[in-house]
Backbone as a chain_set.jsonl record, in Angstrom:
{"seq": "XXXXXXXXXXXXXXXXXXXXXXXXXXXXXXXXXXXXXXXXXXXXX", "coords": {"N": [[104.658, -35.74, 8.346], [102.971, -38.978, 8.892], [101.269, -40.024, 11.736], [101.209, -43.048, 12.959], [98.732, -45.338, 14.404], [97.771, -47.804, 16.513], [94.79, -49.727, 15.788], [92.442, -51.21, 17.578], [90.124, -53.511, 16.461], [86.741, -54.799, 16.507], [84.494, -57.6, 16.149], [82.217, -57.872, 17.33], [78.678, -57.221, 18.243], [77.921, -53.862, 18.86], [75.927, -51.83, 19.214], [73.203, -49.603, 19.957], [70.869, -50.462, 19.065], [68.78, -53.389, 18.17], [70.054, -56.119, 16.699], [69.478, -56.937, 13.218], [68.334, -59.771, 11.028], [67.237, -58.971, 8.643], [68.735, -56.663, 7.674], [71.708, -55.763, 6.184], [74.334, -55.515, 7.911], [77.51, -53.88, 8.433], [80.706, -52.952, 9.513], [82.798, -49.782, 9.649], [85.718, -47.985, 9.272], [86.941, -44.928, 9.609], [89.717, -42.712, 8.797], [91.573, -40.135, 9.869], [93.329, -37.472, 8.542], [95.486, -35.02, 8.87], [96.349, -32.493, 7.254], [96.971, -29.896, 7.662], [95.874, -27.86, 6.045], [93.837, -24.905, 5.989], [94.119, -24.337, 8.753], [94.289, -22.009, 11.209], [96.038, -19.254, 10.665], [98.249, -16.792, 11.868], [97.968, -13.663, 10.672], [100.283, -11.616, 8.789], [101.389, -8.459, 9.82]], "CA": [[104.737, -37.128, 8.795], [101.665, -39.515, 9.49], [101.362, -40.859, 12.968], [100.592, -44.551, 12.973], [98.212, -45.722, 15.702], [97.28, -49.329, 16.536], [93.404, -49.936, 15.847], [91.735, -52.58, 17.974], [88.754, -53.64, 15.823], [86.059, -56.104, 17.027], [83.41, -58.205, 15.263], [81.096, -58.258, 18.206], [77.732, -56.17, 18.121], [78.128, -52.808, 19.926], [74.819, -51.044, 18.816], [72.16, -49.715, 21.018], [69.657, -51.027, 18.642], [68.98, -54.748, 18.231], [70.565, -56.564, 15.347], [68.56, -57.762, 12.652], [68.706, -60.438, 10.036], [66.87, -58.324, 7.593], [69.642, -55.685, 7.246], [73.127, -56.356, 6.047], [75.228, -54.565, 8.781], [79.098, -53.629, 8.482], [81.395, -51.813, 10.192], [83.72, -49.071, 8.538], [86.742, -47.19, 9.977], [87.488, -43.594, 9.126], [91.037, -42.443, 9.327], [91.764, -38.653, 9.785], [94.517, -37.008, 8.01], [95.553, -33.684, 9.201], [97.255, -31.882, 6.283], [97.33, -28.494, 8.041], [95.237, -26.638, 5.208], [92.628, -24.451, 6.685], [94.254, -23.951, 9.934], [94.309, -20.64, 11.546], [97.533, -18.661, 10.675], [98.081, -15.437, 12.085], [98.346, -12.537, 9.503], [101.606, -10.621, 9.04], [100.898, -6.896, 9.914]], "C": [[103.31, -37.739, 9.181], [102.209, -40.473, 10.563], [100.656, -42.138, 12.952], [100.106, -44.925, 14.342], [97.728, -47.125, 15.513], [95.683, -49.23, 16.553], [93.078, -51.256, 16.415], [90.447, -52.795, 17.459], [88.129, -54.842, 16.386], [84.863, -56.451, 16.094], [82.083, -58.206, 16.281], [79.977, -56.947, 17.955], [77.833, -55.258, 19.328], [77.234, -51.71, 19.672], [73.907, -50.748, 19.799], [70.719, -50.109, 20.564], [69.693, -52.51, 18.429], [69.523, -55.149, 16.688], [69.577, -57.474, 14.535], [68.916, -58.444, 11.343], [68.28, -59.934, 8.629], [67.671, -57.11, 6.848], [71.084, -56.12, 7.12], [74.084, -55.211, 6.916], [76.758, -55.077, 8.222], [79.553, -52.708, 9.181], [82.505, -51.078, 9.291], [84.512, -48.179, 9.556], [87.057, -46.169, 9.052], [88.85, -43.199, 9.83], [91.225, -40.792, 8.92], [93.115, -38.378, 9.378], [94.619, -35.825, 7.958], [96.59, -33.296, 8.055], [97.841, -30.57, 6.452], [96.642, -27.539, 7.426], [93.914, -26.368, 6.092], [92.861, -24.147, 8.206], [94.43, -22.522, 10.146], [95.832, -20.312, 11.486], [97.377, -17.236, 10.844], [98.708, -14.595, 10.918], [99.559, -11.912, 9.897], [100.918, -9.105, 8.863], [102.158, -5.84, 9.432]], "O": [[102.518, -37.004, 9.77], [103.102, -41.318, 10.5], [99.426, -42.136, 12.93], [100.849, -44.874, 15.322], [97.326, -47.53, 14.423], [95.265, -48.542, 17.484], [93.382, -52.301, 15.839], [89.546, -52.212, 18.061], [88.808, -55.813, 16.721], [84.349, -55.602, 15.366], [80.99, -58.574, 15.849], [80.363, -55.854, 17.542], [77.839, -55.643, 20.497], [77.687, -50.586, 19.885], [73.727, -51.647, 20.621], [69.705, -50.129, 21.262], [70.835, -52.957, 18.527], [69.342, -54.442, 15.697], [69.003, -58.469, 14.977], [69.685, -57.879, 10.566], [68.818, -60.35, 7.603], [67.377, -56.667, 5.738], [71.576, -56.834, 7.993], [74.436, -54.144, 6.412], [77.095, -56.171, 7.771], [78.914, -51.701, 9.486], [83.043, -51.657, 8.348], [83.966, -47.713, 10.556], [87.394, -46.397, 7.891], [89.095, -43.301, 11.033], [91.023, -40.353, 7.788], [94.033, -39.041, 9.861], [93.96, -35.252, 7.09], [97.672, -33.882, 8.041], [98.781, -30.092, 5.818], [96.605, -26.417, 7.93], [93.191, -27.175, 6.677], [91.917, -23.745, 8.886], [94.738, -21.839, 9.169], [96.698, -20.935, 12.1], [96.603, -16.538, 10.19], [99.774, -14.855, 10.36], [99.88, -11.685, 11.064], [100.134, -8.738, 7.987], [101.978, -4.623, 9.436]]}, "num_chains": 1, "name": "protein.A"}
């Protein structure tokens, strides 16, 4: 089951470098989905 979390997004400039009109700036959001694949599973002996 996927746990839903509320995202609080903002449109304000929050970077350490100055905003430039010469560059098309946009924000992106990534969502991590943990499928359990690749997790360490103890080997049976």
